[in-house]
C-alpha positions in Angstrom: -9.9 21.8 -15.2 -7.6 18.9 -16.0 -8.6 15.2 -15.8 -7.1 14.7 -12.3 -8.5 17.8 -10.7 -11.8 17.7 -8.9 -13.0 14.4 -10.4 -13.3 12.7 -7.0 -14.9 15.5 -5.1 -18.5 14.0 -5.0 -17.4 10.4 -4.4 -15.0 11.4 -1.7 -17.6 13.4 0.1 -19.8 10.4 0.1 -17.0 8.1 1.2 -16.1 10.5 4.0 -19.8 10.7 5.1 -20.0 6.9 5.0 -16.8 6.5 7.0 -17.6 9.0 9.7 -21.4 9.4 9.6 -23.4 10.5 12.5 -21.2 8.5 14.9 -18.1 10.6 14.2 -17.7 11.8 17.7 -17.9 8.3 19.2 -15.5 7.0 16.6 -12.9 9.7 17.3 -13.3 9.2 21.1 -12.7 5.5 20.6 -9.6 6.3 18.5 -8.3 8.6 21.2 -8.7 5.9 23.8 -6.9 3.5 21.6 -4.0 5.9 21.2 -3.8 6.4 24.9 -3.7 2.7 25.6 -1.1 2.0 22.8 1.9 2.5 25.1 0.5 0.2 27.7 -0.2 -2.5 25.1 3.3 -2.1 23.7 5.0 -2.4 27.1 2.9 -5.5 28.0 3.9 -7.2 24.7 7.6 -6.2 25.3 7.5 -7.8 28.8 6.0 -11.0 27.5 8.5 -11.3 24.7 11.4 -11.0 27.2 10.2 -14.1 28.9 10.1 -16.2 25.7 13.0 -17.7 23.8 14.1 -16.2 20.5 12.7 -19.1 18.5 9.3 -18.7 20.2 9.4 -15.0 19.6 10.2 -15.5 15.9 7.3 -18.1 15.5 5.0 -15.7 17.4 5.9 -12.8 15.0 5.3 -15.0 12.0 1.9 -16.1 13.3 1.0 -12.5 14.2 2.0 -11.3 10.8 -0.2 -13.9 9.1 -3.1 -13.2 11.4 -2.9 -9.4 10.7 -2.6 -10.0 7.0 -5.6 -12.3 7.1 -7.6 -9.4 8.5 -6.1 -6.5 6.5 -6.2 -8.2 3.1 -10.0 -8.7 2.8 -10.6 -5.3 4.3 -8.2 -3.7 1.8 -9.9 -5.6 -1.0 -13.3 -4.5 0.2 -12.2 -0.9 0.2 -10.9 -1.2 -3.4 -14.3 -2.6 -4.4 -16.1 0.3 -2.7 -13.9 2.9 -4.4 -14.1 1.1 -7.8 -17.9 1.2 -7.6 -17.8 5.0 -6.9 -15.4 5.6 -9.8 -17.7 3.7 -12.1 -20.7 5.7 -10.8 -22.4 2.6 -9.6 -24.5 2.2 -6.6 -22.4 1.3 -3.5 -22.9 0.7 0.2 -20.5 0.8 3.1 -21.0 -2.9 3.4 -18.8 -3.3 0.3 -15.8 -2.8 2.5 -16.5 -6.1 4.3 -17.7 -8.0 1.2 -14.3 -9.7 0.8 -14.7 -11.5 4.2 -17.4 -13.7 2.7 -16.6 -17.3 1.9 -13.6 -18.0 -0.3 -13.2 -14.4 -1.3 -11.2 -13.8 1.9 -8.7 -16.5 0.9 -8.5 -14.9 -2.6 -7.8 -11.5 -1.1 -5.1 -13.0 1.2 -3.4 -14.9 -1.7 -3.3 -11.7 -3.8 -2.0 -9.8 -0.8 0.8 -12.3 -0.3 1.6 -12.4 -4.0 1.9 -8.6 -4.3 4.1 -8.5 -1.1 6.4 -11.1 -2.6 6.6 -9.4 -6.0 7.3 -6.0 -4.3 9.9 -7.5 -2.0 11.7 -9.0 -5.0 11.7 -5.7 -6.8 13.0 -3.8 -3.8 15.8 -6.3 -3.3 16.7 -6.3 -7.0 16.9 -2.5 -7.3 18.2 -1.5 -3.8 20.6 -4.4 -3.1 23.5 -3.0 -5.2 23.3 0.4 -3.7 23.0 -1.0 -0.2 26.0 -3.2 -0.7 28.1 -0.3 -2.0 27.0 1.8 1.0 28.0 -1.0 3.4 31.4 -1.1 1.7 31.8 2.6 2.0 30.9 2.5 5.7 33.4 -0.3 6.3 36.2 1.6 4.6 35.3 4.7 6.7 35.5 2.7 9.9 38.7 0.8 9.0 40.5 3.9 7.6 42.3 1.8 5.0 41.8 4.1 2.0 41.7 7.9 1.4 38.9 10.1 2.3 38.2 11.0 -1.3 37.7 7.4 -2.2 35.3 6.9 0.7 33.4 10.0 -0.3 33.2 8.8 -3.9 31.9 5.4 -2.8 29.3 6.8 -0.4 28.1 9.4 -3.0 27.8 6.6 -5.6 25.8 4.4 -3.2 23.4 7.3 -2.4 22.8 7.9 -6.1 22.3 4.2 -6.7 19.8 4.0 -3.8 17.9 7.0 -5.1 17.8 5.8 -8.7 16.8 2.3 -7.4 13.9 3.7 -5.5 12.7 5.6 -8.6 12.9 2.6 -10.9 11.3 0.3 -8.3 8.5 2.7 -7.7 7.7 2.7 -11.4 8.2 -1.1 -11.9 6.0 -2.2 -9.1 3.0 -0.3 -10.5 2.6 -3.1 -13.1 0.6 -5.1 -10.6 -1.3 -2.2 -9.1 -4.5 -2.9 -11.1 -4.7 -6.5 -9.8 -6.6 -5.5 -6.7 -9.2 -3.6 -8.8 -9.5 -6.5 -11.2 -10.2 -8.8 -8.2 -12.6 -6.3 -6.8 -14.5 -6.2 -10.1 -14.6 -10.0 -10.3 -14.0 -11.8 -7.0 -14.0 -15.2 -8.8 -11.0 -14.3 -11.0 -7.8 -16.4 -10.6 -4.9 -14.6 -8.9 -2.5 -15.4 -11.7 -5.0 -14.1 -14.2 -5.5 -10.9 -12.3 -1.7 -10.3 -12.1 -1.3 -11.1 -15.8 -4.2 -8.8 -16.8 -2.9 -6.0 -14.6 0.5 -6.2 -16.2 -1.0 -6.1 -19.7 -3.3 -3.1 -19.1 -0.7 -1.2 -17.1 2.0 -1.5 -19.9 3.0 2.1 -20.7 1.2 3.6 -17.7 3.4 2.5 -14.8 5.5 5.7 -14.5 2.4 7.9 -15.0 0.6 6.2 -12.1 3.8 6.4 -10.0 3.9 10.1 -10.6 0.2 10.4 -9.8 0.7 8.7 -6.5 3.8 10.7 -5.7 1.6 13.8 -5.8 0.0 12.7 -2.5 3.3 12.7 -0.5 2.6 16.0 1.1 -1.0 14.9 1.8 0.3 11.9 3.7 2.9 13.9 5.6 0.0 15.9 7.0 -1.4 12.6 8.5 1.3 12.8 11.1 -1.3 14.8 13.0 -3.6 11.7 12.7 -6.8 13.6 12.2 -6.1 14.5 8.5 -5.9 10.7 7.7 -9.7 10.5 8.0 -9.9 12.7 4.9 -6.6 11.8 3.0 -7.0 8.0 3.1 -10.5 7.9 1.4 -9.5 10.8 -0.9 -6.4 8.9 -2.0 -8.2 5.6 -2.5 -11.0 7.2 -4.5 -8.5 9.1 -6.6 -6.5 6.0 -7.5 -9.8 4.2 -8.5 -10.8 7.1 -10.7 -7.4 7.2 -12.3 -7.7 3.4 -13.1 -11.1 3.8 -14.6 -10.5 7.0 -16.6 -6.9 6.5 -17.8 -7.0 2.7 -18.5 -10.5 2.6 -19.8 -11.2 0.0 -17.1 -14.8 -0.6 -18.0 -14.0 -1.7 -21.6 -10.7 -3.5 -20.9 -11.7 -5.4 -17.8 -15.4 -5.5 -17.1 -16.4 -6.5 -20.6 -14.0 -9.5 -20.7 
């Protein structure tokens, strides 16, 4: 058995039991009702947006994005803490998932969430903008018919190759900050800049390996189109990433003892 095979079985079973528990039937029923009402909510929001000016719609979208991020960031950070405790074989409770909502920890989680989003956006623009610009030029030449078909084919082929290579390089580069959430989960009082710097240091030389590890879950996430597999895949993926961090990076000695 290799390092990555089967090491999360016990913790994932516990996480799944904590996530579903005895109220699984009621939880799934509530989820089904939410899905049935999703179209009604979407149509209502669309009707309201048509009555407002574009500037008001833009401001409302920005405020809604900030509000959603303020809710998602602490919850995401709490889940990282829950999975990290499981990977370190420490006692954990389901209440760890909401621990980041307490006091200033929620603001730390939100700041880290925004910082990671800004860094990832910068990387995506840096790696994908050249290919996107070349593709736009090829499409313009195709529509204007000012050059030969072979030139257009060469430009479009080159743009596709640039986009694919850009996605590969970006997926590896952005893993440099992937340990920051676990560092903040281990020590909620750590500064955001310090967490990002420490993540970059301990992930040096491991970025591509972690990107390949996460890519192995692509087929798992494709199964989530059916919705129900997500109740197993999401906690399994989260616990697996936490175990990879603790096992491969020697997280306990490099982070927890500092």
